[in-house]
N, C-alpha and C positions, 0 to 999 in steps of 0.2 A: 140872194136866194134864187137867182136865175139858174144856178147850176144844179138845183135839186132834181130836176128831171133827168139830168145826166147821171146822177148817182143812182136813181132807180133803174135806168137803162143798164148801167154797169152791173148792178146787183142781179138783174134778170139775165143778162147775156152771159154772165159768168157761171150760171147754173147749167151743168151738163145735162141734167134731166129735162130742163126746158128746151135747151138747144137741140136735144135729140128729137123733140117733138116739132119745133118750128124752125130749126136752123138759125139763120141770122135775121129772120124776119120779125124783128122787134123794132117798132118805129115810134118816134115822137109825133104826136098830134094827128098825123094824116097817113093813111095807107096809100102808098104810091099806086097809081093806075097800073093795071095789068099784073099786079102781084099775085102769084099763085098762093092759095090758102093751104094750110093754116098760117095765121099771123097774129101778132100782138101789137096793139096801139096804146100808147101811154099819154095821158095829159094830167095836169095838176093845176091847182090854184093854192095860193098861200096867204095866210093872214098873220101879221106880226102880233105877238103877245109880249107885254112888258110887265116886269116885276116892280115892286116898290122901290128897289134900289137903282132902277134905270136900266138893268140888263134886259135883254130881249131874246126871243126865240121865235119860232114859227110853228103854226099848225098848218099842215099841208093836206089838202084833199087830193088823193091820187086816184085817178080813174083808169082802170085797165079794161080794154075791150079785147076779147079773144074772138077771132073770126075763123070759122072752119066750114068745110062743105058737108061735114057730118056732125050730127048732134053729139054722139058719144065722144068723138075726138075733141069737140069744144069743151065738154065737161072734163075730160082728162087733162087738157091743157090748163083749164081754170083751177083744177085741184093742185096742179104743179105750181102755178103762180102763187096760190094761197099758201102752199107749204114754204115758199120763199119769203113772202111779205108779212103774213100774219104773225104778230108777236115778235117781229124782227127788232133787234137792238144791236147797234154797232156803228162803226165808222166806214163810210164808203165815199171815195173821192173827196176827202176832207169834210164831208157832211156827217155830223154826229147825230144819228137817229136814236132818240131815247125811248120812243114808244111807237108802236105800229099795231093797228087793229083794223079788222074788216068791219065796216059799218053798213054796207048795203050790197046786195046781190040781186041781179035781175038777168033775164034772158029774153031774146026775141029772135025773129027770123026776118032778115031784110036783104034785098038785092042778092038773093040766092046764097045766103050765108047764115049759118047759125051763129048767134052772137051771145057770148056770156059777158056780162058787165060786172066787174068787181070794183068796189069803192073802199079805199082805205083812208083812215085818218092817221097821219104820221107827224110826230112832233120832233123838232130838232132845236138845239140851242148852241 
């Protein structure tokens, strides 16, 4: 399940609408120092779920942080990310995502950046 974050990166970076807004600035876990905004940062946690027959899958909590120097741009990027991930079903990088839904949205301002935070619950088996 370590590769799940790579699948989300692949899904986001393949979207021309998102790359038109942030270019290649989609990062796992940490925004590199001196990165010009806007940018997207992805992190996730996963929990295994087991069925009675012993098969298993994962419930992944995927956190997306969108950082921008303007509020309107941060919202525009968040809407684009949501259009990609909310209700997504399909196979990406050998990961079969069977359900994806947004479960939390928040926003704040920190270190001279507007931050939109989107949280998705994604299931794969």
